[in-house]
C-alpha positions as CSV (number, residue, x, y, z in Angstrom):
1,M,11.7,-6.5,-4.0
2,T,11.8,-6.3,-0.3
3,V,9.8,-3.5,1.3
4,T,11.4,-2.2,4.5
5,T,11.7,1.6,4.1
6,P,9.5,4.5,3.1
7,D,11.2,4.7,-0.2
8,D,10.7,1.0,-0.8
9,L,6.9,1.4,-0.1
10,K,6.6,4.3,-2.5
11,A,8.5,2.5,-5.2
12,A,6.4,-0.6,-4.8
13,R,3.2,1.4,-5.0
14,Q,4.4,3.2,-8.1
15,R,5.5,-0.1,-9.7
16,L,2.0,-1.5,-9.1
17,G,0.6,1.7,-10.7
18,W,-1.7,2.3,-7.7
19,S,-2.8,5.5,-6.2
20,L,-2.6,6.1,-2.4
21,R,-6.3,5.2,-2.2
22,Q,-5.8,1.9,-4.1
23,M,-2.9,0.9,-1.9
24,A,-4.9,1.7,1.2
25,R,-7.9,-0.3,-0.1
26,A,-5.7,-3.3,-0.9
27,L,-4.2,-3.1,2.6
28,R,-7.7,-2.9,4.0
29,L,-6.8,0.1,6.1
30,A,-9.7,1.3,8.3
31,G,-11.4,4.7,8.1
32,T,-12.6,6.8,5.2
33,P,-10.8,6.4,1.9
34,E,-9.1,9.8,2.4
35,K,-7.9,8.9,5.9
36,A,-6.6,5.6,4.8
37,A,-4.8,7.2,1.9
38,T,-3.2,9.7,4.3
39,R,-1.9,6.8,6.4
40,V,-0.2,5.4,3.3
41,R,1.3,8.8,2.5
42,E,2.6,9.1,6.1
43,M,4.3,5.7,5.8
44,E,5.9,6.7,2.5
45,D,7.0,10.0,4.0
46,G,8.5,8.3,7.1
47,R,6.1,9.9,9.5
48,R,4.4,6.6,10.3
49,E,6.0,3.2,11.0
50,I,5.6,0.6,8.3
51,S,4.4,-2.6,10.1
52,G,5.7,-6.0,9.3
53,P,2.3,-7.1,8.0
54,V,2.1,-4.2,5.6
55,C,5.6,-5.1,4.3
56,V,4.5,-8.7,3.7
57,A,1.3,-7.6,2.1
58,V,3.0,-5.2,-0.3
59,E,5.6,-7.8,-1.2
60,S,2.8,-10.2,-1.9
61,F,1.1,-7.6,-4.2
62,L,4.3,-7.3,-6.1
63,D,4.4,-11.1,-6.6
64,G,0.9,-10.9,-8.1
65,F,-1.4,-11.5,-5.1
66,R,-4.6,-9.4,-5.2
67,P,-7.3,-9.3,-2.4
68,E,-10.6,-11.1,-3.1
69,S,-12.8,-9.1,-5.5
70,W,-9.9,-6.8,-6.4
71,R,-10.1,-4.9,-9.7
72,D,-7.3,-2.7,-10.9
73,G,-8.4,0.8,-11.6
74,D,-11.0,0.8,-8.9
75,E,-10.7,3.7,-6.4
């Protein structure tokens, strides 16, 4: 799956079974967990640009990559 649009990003997150906070943590977005999750929501809603590195990271997650010390289910 190629991630280029807000709908692609949301579908990818749902396919991974991740919450907004989990996606934000996997992407290592700065700020509080709530602010980082809000940024993911803004990307999914089309109110914030989805950068190339975010697209590549999410595509990597879909292919099975997980950040070091990642555990599914952690918030």
